[in-house]
C-alpha atoms as one frame of an Amber mdcrd trajectory, in Angstrom:
protein
  31.608  29.048 -15.381  33.280  32.420 -16.204  36.007  32.548 -18.550  37.861
  34.877 -20.965  37.435  34.152 -24.572  39.169  35.274 -27.647  36.821  35.088
 -30.722  39.100  37.069 -33.013  42.823  37.987 -32.685  43.663  41.608 -32.103
  44.277  44.281 -29.473  43.187  43.891 -25.618  39.551  44.737 -26.566  39.166
  41.280 -27.980  39.373  39.630 -24.492  35.796  38.977 -23.591  34.362  37.779
 -20.303  31.997  35.027 -21.076  29.716  32.274 -19.328  30.277  28.778 -20.630
  29.596  25.318 -19.585  31.970  23.851 -16.841  34.003  21.247 -18.531  34.178
  17.688 -17.429  37.448  16.062 -17.068  38.328  13.494 -19.571  40.584  10.279
 -19.421  43.757  11.111 -17.784  42.729  14.466 -16.922  41.893  16.422 -13.623
  39.433  19.593 -13.318  41.025  22.287 -11.279  39.225  25.135  -9.589  41.604
  27.941 -10.595  42.597  30.332  -7.724  45.149  32.191  -9.674  46.454  32.330
 -13.381  49.528  34.100 -14.320  49.864  36.726 -17.076  52.745  36.069 -19.657
  53.845  37.617 -22.938  52.927  34.315 -24.601  49.416  35.108 -23.942  49.783
  38.434 -25.728  51.458  36.667 -28.640  48.514  34.350 -28.783  46.087  37.199
 -28.527  47.511  39.139 -31.224  48.109  36.077 -33.394  51.980  36.163 -33.383
  51.777  32.547 -32.178  48.732  30.808 -33.862  45.931  29.333 -31.989  42.627
  29.169 -33.787  39.807  31.217 -32.344  37.684  30.902 -30.200  39.979  29.934
 -27.498  40.604  30.735 -23.808  44.110  32.208 -23.242  46.396  31.570 -20.247
  49.333  29.106 -19.964  49.854  29.017 -16.228  48.039  28.932 -13.075  47.454
  27.114  -9.721  44.400  25.967  -7.696  42.809  22.762  -6.093  41.729  19.575
  -7.838  37.889  19.439  -8.114  37.290  16.479 -10.066  39.324  13.433 -11.817
  38.643  11.746 -15.050  38.981   8.053 -15.802  42.415   6.428 -15.442  43.903
   9.134 -13.047  45.828   7.870 -10.043  47.937   9.831  -7.614  45.544  12.904
  -7.748  42.314  13.350  -5.823  39.868  16.242  -5.258  41.409  18.635  -2.645
  44.949  18.418  -3.875  46.579  21.685  -4.446  48.556  21.714  -7.924  49.996
  23.993 -10.265  50.722  24.020 -14.053  52.512  25.659 -16.852  52.456  25.400
 -20.680  48.871  24.309 -20.615  46.104  26.314 -22.203  42.778  27.841 -21.031
  43.950  28.912 -17.603  41.798  32.414 -17.883  38.741  30.690 -16.253  37.134
  29.544 -12.966  37.959  25.816 -14.007  40.235  24.219 -16.243  40.777  20.562
 -17.401  44.560  19.519 -17.532  46.369  16.161 -18.141  47.118  14.864 -14.654
  50.821  14.238 -15.703  51.149  18.009 -16.281  50.122  19.017 -12.766  52.723
  19.694 -10.198  51.863  19.192  -6.451  52.179  22.173  -4.391  54.197  21.791
  -1.108  53.091  23.274   2.296  54.110  26.967   2.515  53.668  27.810  -1.388
  50.372  29.627  -1.967  48.383  29.305  -5.154  49.155  32.930  -5.870  52.906
  32.367  -5.373  52.773  29.293  -7.609  50.898  30.845 -10.340  53.617  33.756
 -10.167  56.484  31.361 -10.580  55.570  28.401 -12.632  56.262  29.603 -16.145
  58.758  32.338 -15.412  60.582  30.524 -12.584  61.123  27.389 -14.663  62.072
  29.533 -17.598  64.744  31.293 -15.510  65.849  27.816 -14.231  66.260  26.227
 -17.610  67.894  29.445 -19.022  70.812  29.587 -16.582  71.096  25.805 -15.697
  70.406  24.145 -19.127  70.586  26.638 -22.249  73.817  28.179 -20.859  74.827
  26.635 -17.682  76.412  29.555 -15.611  79.556  28.761 -14.103  81.429  30.709
 -11.110  82.956  33.701 -12.552  81.032  33.831 -15.744  79.838  37.346 -16.919
  76.363  37.853 -18.038  74.058  40.391 -19.493  70.240  40.051 -18.446  67.862
  42.433 -20.424  64.500  43.555 -18.759  66.042  42.576 -15.453  63.251  43.901
 -13.311  60.511  42.038 -15.220  59.063  38.595 -14.194  61.754  36.296 -15.556
  64.443  38.936 -15.315  64.161  39.315 -11.777  64.209  35.604 -11.043  67.120
  34.987 -13.518  69.417  37.460 -11.976  68.850  35.587  -8.437  69.603  32.282
  -9.920  72.823  33.446 -11.870  74.154  34.959  -8.586  73.229  31.583  -6.977
  75.328  29.880  -9.529  78.309  32.289  -9.006  77.778  34.479 -12.123  78.376
  38.181 -12.485  75.381  40.132 -13.783  74.959  43.407 -15.776  71.378  44.096
 -15.750  69.529  46.547 -18.103  66.426  48.361 -16.968  64.340  51.417 -18.201
  63.770  53.396 -15.028  65.294  54.089 -11.683  62.497  52.204  -9.827  63.354
  49.129 -11.937  67.078  49.680 -11.297  66.481  49.353  -7.448  64.470  46.083
  -8.179  67.429  44.653 -10.158  69.839  45.670  -7.401  67.781  44.034  -4.828
  67.852  40.984  -6.857  71.691  40.887  -6.646  72.675  42.550  -9.907  76.540
  43.622  -9.845  75.974  46.444 -12.444  72.636  47.939 -13.463  72.407  49.999
 -16.751  69.554  52.364 -17.626  69.376  51.983 -21.419  67.033  54.941 -21.511
  70.055  57.016 -20.470  73.130  54.890 -21.436  74.047  52.756 -24.541  74.161
  49.469 -22.844  76.472  47.912 -25.528  79.105  50.532 -24.829  78.591  50.375
 -20.939  78.968  46.426 -20.931  82.144  46.805 -23.069  83.565  49.283 -20.644
  82.536  47.207 -17.590  84.345  44.161 -19.044  87.381  46.000 -20.271  86.251
  45.373 -23.829  86.293  41.641 -23.333  82.520  41.151 -23.509  80.340  38.441
 -21.749  79.978  34.760 -21.982  76.169  34.921 -22.389  73.426  37.580 -22.858
  69.830  36.503 -21.879  67.687  38.681 -23.988  63.951  38.751 -23.683  63.311
  42.111 -25.448  64.112  41.016 -29.090  63.897  43.512 -32.019  65.343  46.668
 -30.352  68.178  44.938 -28.313  69.340  42.033 -30.417  72.169  43.540 -32.540
  73.605  45.230 -29.479  73.192  42.176 -27.427  75.271  40.349 -30.023  77.802
  43.008 -29.776  78.172  42.397 -26.007  79.421  38.876 -26.425  83.183  37.597
 -26.259  84.247  35.169 -28.792  82.202  31.800 -28.658  79.596  33.540 -26.365
  76.053  32.642 -26.224  73.193  34.808 -27.343  70.095  33.308 -25.713  66.991
  35.131 -27.176  64.193  33.984 -25.218  61.418  36.595 -25.895  60.502  39.345
 -28.168  58.865  42.119 -26.115  59.676  44.747 -28.539  58.808  42.727 -31.637
  60.325  39.856 -33.407  63.945  40.028 -34.568  64.198  40.222 -38.420  65.981
  37.324 -40.302  69.643  36.917 -39.341  72.451  35.994 -41.839  74.287  33.202
 -40.047  77.497  34.698 -41.420  77.258  37.494 -38.673  77.747  34.844 -36.016
  81.202  33.944 -37.611  82.180  37.529 -38.017  81.366  38.392 -34.431  83.525
  35.667 -33.138  81.887  32.397 -33.704  79.058  33.106 -31.531  76.070  30.566
 -30.663  72.418  31.876 -31.176  69.507  29.836 -29.656  66.010  30.720 -29.548
  64.679  28.541 -26.504  61.249  27.916 -25.291  60.174  26.207 -21.920  58.150
  23.515 -23.654  61.434  21.916 -24.802  63.014  21.901 -21.368  60.039  20.138
 -19.601  59.618  17.342 -22.143  59.170  14.743 -19.332  57.330  14.681 -16.133
  60.612  14.122 -14.261  62.218  17.095 -15.754  58.972  19.130 -14.966  58.963
  18.023 -11.332  62.837  18.463 -10.935  62.778  22.074 -12.058  59.629  22.915
 -10.018  60.991  21.342  -6.939  64.216  23.147  -7.298  62.293  26.618  -7.676
  59.854  25.648  -4.705  62.860  24.722  -2.474  64.697  28.017  -3.082  61.440
  29.985  -2.371  60.661  28.038   0.996  64.493  28.643   2.105  64.152  32.268
   1.308  66.835  32.110  -1.367  64.494  33.169  -4.288  62.215  36.183  -4.007
  59.009  35.974  -6.219  57.629  39.330  -6.491  53.956  39.844  -7.396  53.431
  43.193  -8.935  49.701  43.573  -9.365  46.487  41.319  -9.291  43.500  41.994
 -11.563  40.063  40.289 -11.292  39.487  37.843 -14.162  36.958  40.051 -15.707
  39.583  42.842 -16.131  42.023  40.783 -18.153  42.067  43.220 -20.915  43.283
  45.881 -18.538  46.052  43.455 -17.386  47.139  43.003 -20.872  47.337  46.552
 -21.492  49.378  47.142 -18.270  51.864  44.464 -19.414  52.042  45.758 -22.966
  52.985  49.265 -21.652  56.114  47.606 -20.197  55.063  48.857 -16.647  55.431
  45.497 -14.709  57.830  45.106 -11.825  57.119  41.605 -11.200  54.243  39.205
 -11.946  50.841  39.966 -12.850  48.097  37.573 -11.745  44.376  37.235 -12.761
  42.181  36.052  -9.975  38.774  34.271 -10.879
């Protein structure tokens, strides 16, 4: 089968299109013919070595497709079943073997491309605004990179929960996307200091929560947008990792809360995985959640897809198609 392999960490050129043996499913596993794999910043972190995986390895933490074979001990799954997954490695390939308990059945009306576009980012948006800081009606929030994959979904979910959203974006085109998602205010941080604008919009009071996926270049300003006892939810580092923080800063700025969550801790059980997935799929099927696919690249062009994402050009989800 064809796959993308990383034999050494580095820039996008280390993504190599190779032929390897098709894996056989082990006990408790199913083999899935991949129809679409989702591209995420965590893949880039793995590629550059920021999150350690020992080479050689196949990247990719999300995808969807059709069960091709099942291993010993698997019940409730059979060849032909349509499934999706997230936080399971080696998705940049024509086939992948995954523990059956980590696979989510796809309902009628959700395509493999739609599922691959929403599993990691949609479940992330779900836990952020329903678990990490559960948004209540009237809560004021800031979402950075609001036109990106998670950001676009997160704005929609916050609005469903009754929250107010100030969205930060880099261009007028992305501003239009944030508005279409329901953002109450859109701030072009390339033209306006977003900290000052948030304070102006809130009459100096600040917001209950900032959902920040940018990291290094936004962290300090995001903290300054919070009201006393506000929540700083740092869930990504698109601009680079945040330097070490003195916890005393949280005290000085109003007894703030700081968390660095990740999806794996919010889908610890199969019940939680299925519940979050079902909620997201239900919203998609009802038309209450728009999942935007920005671009699709052939699997062989994974390096180009990574460069596209690293250039911060995305306006939704990027997929790799085997």
